[in-house]
C-alpha positions, -999 to 999 in steps of 0.1 A, spaced: 14 211 -431 14 183 -405 25 152 -424 25 116 -412 47 89 -430 39 53 -422 68 28 -420 101 22 -405 128 14 -431 153 30 -454 126 36 -480 107 58 -454 139 76 -446 144 85 -483 107 96 -486 111 118 -454 143 134 -467 126 142 -501 94 155 -485 113 178 -462 127 197 -491 93 213 -494 88 243 -470 52 233 -465 63 202 -446 69 220 -413 59 190 -391 68 154 -401 59 124 -380 70 88 -388 51 59 -374 70 40 -361 103 52 -378 137 42 -364 166 56 -346 182 70 -378 150 86 -391 147 103 -358 174 128 -370 150 140 -397 115 136 -383 96 129 -351 93 92 -347 62 78 -329 62 43 -315 31 31 -333 32 0 -354 24 5 -391 -1 -23 -389 -19 -10 -358 -46 8 -378 -66 19 -348 -36 35 -332 -25 52 -365 -60 67 -370 -61 78 -333 -27 96 -337 -39 113 -369 -70 126 -351 -50 137 -320 -24 156 -341 -49 168 -367 -27 154 -395 -31 172 -428 -16 145 -451 -5 109 -448 20 89 -469 14 52 -464 45 34 -478 46 -3 -466 26 -31 -482 10 -45 -450 -10 -14 -439 -20 -6 -475 -34 -42 -480 -51 -39 -446 -69 -8 -458 -52 20 -438 -58 46 -466 -95 38 -465 -95 43 -427 -77 76 -429 -98 90 -457 -129 82 -437 -117 106 -410 -108 132 -436 -71 127 -439 -60 127 -476 -33 101 -484 -7 91 -508 -12 54 -514 -39 30 -529 -70 20 -511 -75 -16 -500 -93 -27 -531 -64 -15 -553 -36 -27 -530 -47 -62 -537 -26 -60 -568 3 -68 -545 -16 -84 -517 -26 -114 -539 -4 -129 -565 -34 -149 -578 -54 -117 -583 -25 -100 -602 -18 -130 -624 -55 -134 -632 -58 -96 -639 -29 -99 -664 -45 -129 -681 -78 -112 -684 -64 -80 -699 -36 -97 -720 -8 -80 -701 24 -100 -708 36 -122 -679 48 -158 -673 25 -187 -678 12 -200 -644 -11 -223 -624 -28 -217 -591 -29 -243 -563 -47 -247 -529 -38 -284 -525 -2 -293 -519 -6 -328 -534 -19 -313 -566 10 -288 -567 35 -315 -562 20 -337 -589 20 -307 -613 57 -301 -607 64 -336 -621 49 -325 -654 68 -293 -660 106 -286 -665 128 -269 -640 139 -242 -633 105 -231 -622 91 -204 -599 70 -209 -567 52 -179 -551 31 -175 -520 -2 -158 -529 0 -133 -500 26 -109 -485 58 -125 -473 82 -97 -465 95 -98 -501 107 -134 -495 78 -155 -506 93 -164 -540 115 -193 -548 133 -196 -581 138 -234 -580 167 -248 -601 154 -283 -597 121 -301 -593 131 -312 -558 139 -277 -548 105 -266 -561 87 -293 -542 106 -283 -510 93 -247 -516 57 -259 -520 59 -279 -487 75 -250 -469 47 -227 -479 17 -250 -478 24 -277 -452 49 -259 -429 32 -225 -432 65 -206 -434 45 -174 -441 13 -184 -424 -19 -177 -444 1 -161 -473 11 -196 -484 -23 -213 -483 -27 -205 -520 4 -206 -543 13 -197 -578 37 -219 -598 49 -201 -629 73 -206 -658 109 -194 -653 116 -164 -675 151 -154 -686 165 -119 -693 176 -88 -674 154 -77 -645 142 -41 -643 123 -22 -616 101 7 -627 82 27 -601 54 49 -614 33 77 -600 -4 73 -610 -36 90 -601 -56 64 -620 -59 88 -650 -23 96 -658 8 74 -652 43 88 -650 72 63 -647 101 72 -626 137 65 -636 143 27 -640 165 8 -615 182 -26 -610 179 -43 -577 203 -70 -564 181 -94 -544 205 -123 -536 225 -121 -504 259 -130 -519 282 -118 -546 275 -130 -581 238 -132 -574 241 -162 -552 226 -171 -519 192 -165 -505 167 -139 -516 168 -107 -495 148 -75 -494 176 -61 -517 213 -56 -512 218 -26 -534 204 -8 -564 216 13 -594 197 37 -616 190 41 -644 190 4 -655 212 2 -687 190 -26 -701 160 -4 -701 163 16 -734 139 43 -746 125 18 -771 117 -7 -743 103 20 -721 79 30 -749 68 -6 -753 63 -11 -716 42 21 -715 20 8 -744 18 -29 -734 21 -30 -696 19 3 -677 -12 20 -692 -30 -14 -697 -25 -21 -660 -39 13 -649 -68 9 -673 -74 -27 -661 -76 -16 -625 -101 11 -635 -122 -15 -654 -122 -37 -623 -136 -9 -602 -103 -7 -583 -87 27 -594 -51 28 -583 -37 60 -568 -1 61 -555 31 45 -565 27 14 -587 58 -7 -589 65 -29 -619 90 -57 -616 98 -66 -652 118 -92 -670 132 -83 -704 127 -117 -721 136 -127 -757 99 -123 -764 97 -88 -750 91 -73 -715 69 -92 -691 57 -85 -656 72 -106 -628 54 -88 -601 35 -57 -591 39 -39 -558 14 -14 -545 41 10 -531 76 23 -534 102 -5 -535 130 -8 -510 159 -2 -518 148 11 -552 133 43 -535 168 51 -521 183 52 -555 154 67 -575 144 96 -552 179 112 -551 175 116 -589 142 134 -586 147 170 -595 111 182 -589 92 183 -556 81 150 -542 54 164 -519 38 184 -547 38 153 -569 22 133 -541 -5 159 -536 -12 160 -573 -17 122 -573 -41 124 -543 -60 152 -560 -61 134 -594 -42 162 -612 -10 143 -620 -12 154 -657 -4 190 -645 24 181 -621 61 187 -627 79 153 -626 115 156 -636 144 133 -631 182 140 -635 200 122 -663 228 114 -639 234 80 -623 229 67 -588 240 37 -568 227 26 -534 247 1 -513 231 -17 -484 250 -26 -452 235 -56 -435 242 -76 -404 262 -107 -411 239 -137 -414 210 -118 -430 184 -129 -443 189 -158 -418 199 -153 -381 219 -122 -373 229 -102 -341 214 -69 -331 226 -41 -307 260 -33 -323 272 3 -320 266 20 -354 290 49 -364 281 72 -393 304 102 -401 284 135 -400 296 143 -435 277 113 -449 244 118 -431 227 135 -460 230 105 -482 225 77 -457 191 60 -453 188 41 -421 167 10 -421 173 -10 -389 187 10 -360 176 22 -326 187 52 -306 199 49 -271 210 82 -256 230 99 -284 242 66 -299 228 44 -327 227 6 -324 219 -19 -351 183 -33 -349 177 -51 -381 190 -73 -409 194 -45 -433 209 -17 -413 213 12 -437 219 22 -473 242 49 -487 235 65 -521 257 85 -543 247 104 -574 274 111 -601 276 119 -638 284 82 -646 275 50 -629 311 39 -625 317 71 -605 286 66 -583 296 30 -576 332 40 -566 319 68 -544 294 46 -526 320 20 -517 344 47 -505 316 61 -483 308 26 -468 344 23 -457 338 50 -432 305 35 -417 312 10 -390 294 -16 -369 304 -51 -358 296 -78 -383 289 -54 -411 283 -71 -444 279 -57 -479 280 -73 -513 312 -62 -532 296 -63 -567 267 -39 -567 265 -23 -601 290 -46 -617 264 -62 -641 250 -28 -650 285 -15 -657 293 -44 -680 259 -39 -698 267 -2 -702 301 -10 -717 285 -35 -741 260 -9 -752 287 17 -758 314 -8 -769 
């Protein structure tokens, strides 16, 4: 099979490595990919959002199957375009990808179908939003309606901070059109859990749960990033909570999308908060999370490509979807300064012995050498019998990976480990 994967980050590298385990995947192209992914697939310099060029490449190479992983091309309708020319895809069509593309749509969907989430209000007028903030207590959450590179959410500790976030989105247009409408919602408390799920719109199969670490600095301080590390499974996510989420959130969401005439096929990501009132949805994503994918897929024991094909062909109920009961930790190495200003072009050295468990996110290849080319440069994942062993192994690996101004959080997995100790204490 000739397979095309759309995207350029660590998530795509993890997807490529998993797909290549299937002997059917004899030719794998990644558009645009990056210098690190180039070791595992042929990278083609076509932007993920250049839909015309992606479609032209699929025609030229007679692609048999496409995996569309990033949010932007999904929301723009790349799957629809590829299906029109006869290329089957893993990923939702445009009318289903709106579940991530519009926070207002997803919040209204949850309200209509009684799916538990935070109370919220929608605003298109900054003056009205600012006036509303004077009537509600902080902390409070301000969200851009549209896509914002995973950074369009502000958890404001004070009313002043919330007002600054509103003005940044609506007046200063920090994320362009994405901030023309905003959602202001109540602040929920409790452990966060990420659950990715395969769904073909008839069947939904959750993957192993994970815990992301969004803040840039140790102790969950600093700015929100795309994610500084992940662990799986999430110790807060018990079998009892999993059953409740399936009953109250996962299946109702799949059924709601069907009822709206927007059947969702692909990977549906549930960002959850385990509140004192039970699990609630913080956000939906219409695709694999990053860096959740880099910690979840290494635990997948069955064949990813076969599962994807089953999703596309709406026969997920028959597919073999098995995950290891071991533990995994992914640690991200970023360029110092991320998510603010950072330097690129630093020589990146990865020992050959680690290449099978390194997922490169931001690097370019010049000659035989790799150089940093992004805020998040790479992630390294270890799978072990226990989470403490996986965490220790991943930090040991990272000692051997070098580039100037390398920055990692030093506490990835710490909260999960203390939760595990409490549970077994």
